C-alpha positions in Angstrom: 10.0 -1.3 -2.7 7.4 0.5 -4.8 4.1 -1.3 -5.5 3.1 -1.0 -9.2 -0.3 -1.4 -10.7 0.4 -5.0 -11.9 1.1 -6.0 -8.3 -2.1 -4.3 -7.0 -4.1 -6.3 -9.6 -2.3 -9.5 -8.6 -3.1 -8.9 -5.0 -6.7 -8.0 -5.7 -7.1 -11.2 -7.8 -5.7 -13.3 -5.0 -8.1 -11.7 -2.6 -11.0 -12.1 -5.1 -11.5 -8.3 -4.9 -13.1 -6.3 -7.7 -11.5 -2.9 -7.4 -12.5 0.3 -9.3 -9.8 2.4 -11.0 -9.9 4.8 -7.9 -9.6 1.9 -5.5 -6.7 0.5 -7.4 -4.8 3.8 -7.0 -5.7 4.0 -3.4 -4.7 0.5 -2.8 -1.3 1.1 -4.6 -0.6 4.2 -2.4 -1.7 2.3 0.8 0.5 -0.8 0.2 3.4 1.5 -0.7 3.0 3.3 2.6 2.8 0.0 4.5 6.1 -1.2 3.0 7.8 2.2 3.6 6.7 1.7 7.3 8.1 -1.8 7.4 11.4 -0.3 6.1 11.4 2.1 9.2 10.6 -0.8 11.5 13.3 -2.9 9.9 15.8 -0.1 10.5 15.3 -0.1 14.3 18.1 -1.5 16.6 16.5 -4.5 18.3 19.9 -5.9 19.7 19.1 -7.2 23.2 15.4 -6.9 23.0 13.7 -10.3 24.2 11.0 -11.5 21.9 7.3 -11.2 23.5 4.8 -13.9 23.6 2.4 -12.0 25.9 2.4 -8.4 26.3 0.8 -8.6 29.8 3.3 -11.2 31.3 0.5 -13.7 31.8 2.0 -17.2 31.1 -0.8 -19.7 30.5 -4.5 -19.0 31.3 -5.8 -22.2 29.9 -7.5 -24.8 32.1 -5.8 -28.1 32.7 -7.0 -31.0 30.6 -9.0 -33.5 32.4 -10.6 -36.7 31.1 -14.3 -36.6 31.5 -17.3 -38.3 30.3 -18.6 -37.3 26.9 -22.3 -36.3 26.4 -24.7 -38.9 25.0 -24.4 -38.8 21.3 -28.1 -39.7 20.7 -29.1 -36.8 23.1 -27.1 -34.3 21.3 -28.3 -35.4 17.8 -31.9 -34.7 18.9 -31.1 -31.1 18.3 -30.0 -31.7 14.8 -31.8 -30.6 11.8 -30.4 -33.4 9.7 -28.5 -36.6 10.7 -26.4 -39.1 8.7 -24.6 -42.0 10.1 -24.7 -40.9 13.6 -23.4 -37.3 12.7 -24.8 -33.8 12.1 -25.4 -33.4 8.3 -24.7 -29.9 7.1 -24.7 -28.3 3.6 -21.6 -28.6 1.5 -19.6 -25.5 1.8 -16.5 -26.4 -0.3 -16.7 -27.8 -3.8 
């Protein structure tokens, strides 16, 4: 698959990127090379190859869940800059 200029502009728009003309040309070349490499990977024979979840063979390194006492809310909220209804109040980040 060849990446055309229209596709580069679409991807840049999705990523909210402002690309110069030179950057658009470079992006087109880079994306084309990525897809060409994916074609190479797709052509490899993977018959009988088991999927990996961990490269090192480590299974589960997480601690076991245990029920414990929660810290006192009032004590924690003493560190807050702003509190509302018993919760941390933070600036709005999403419109």
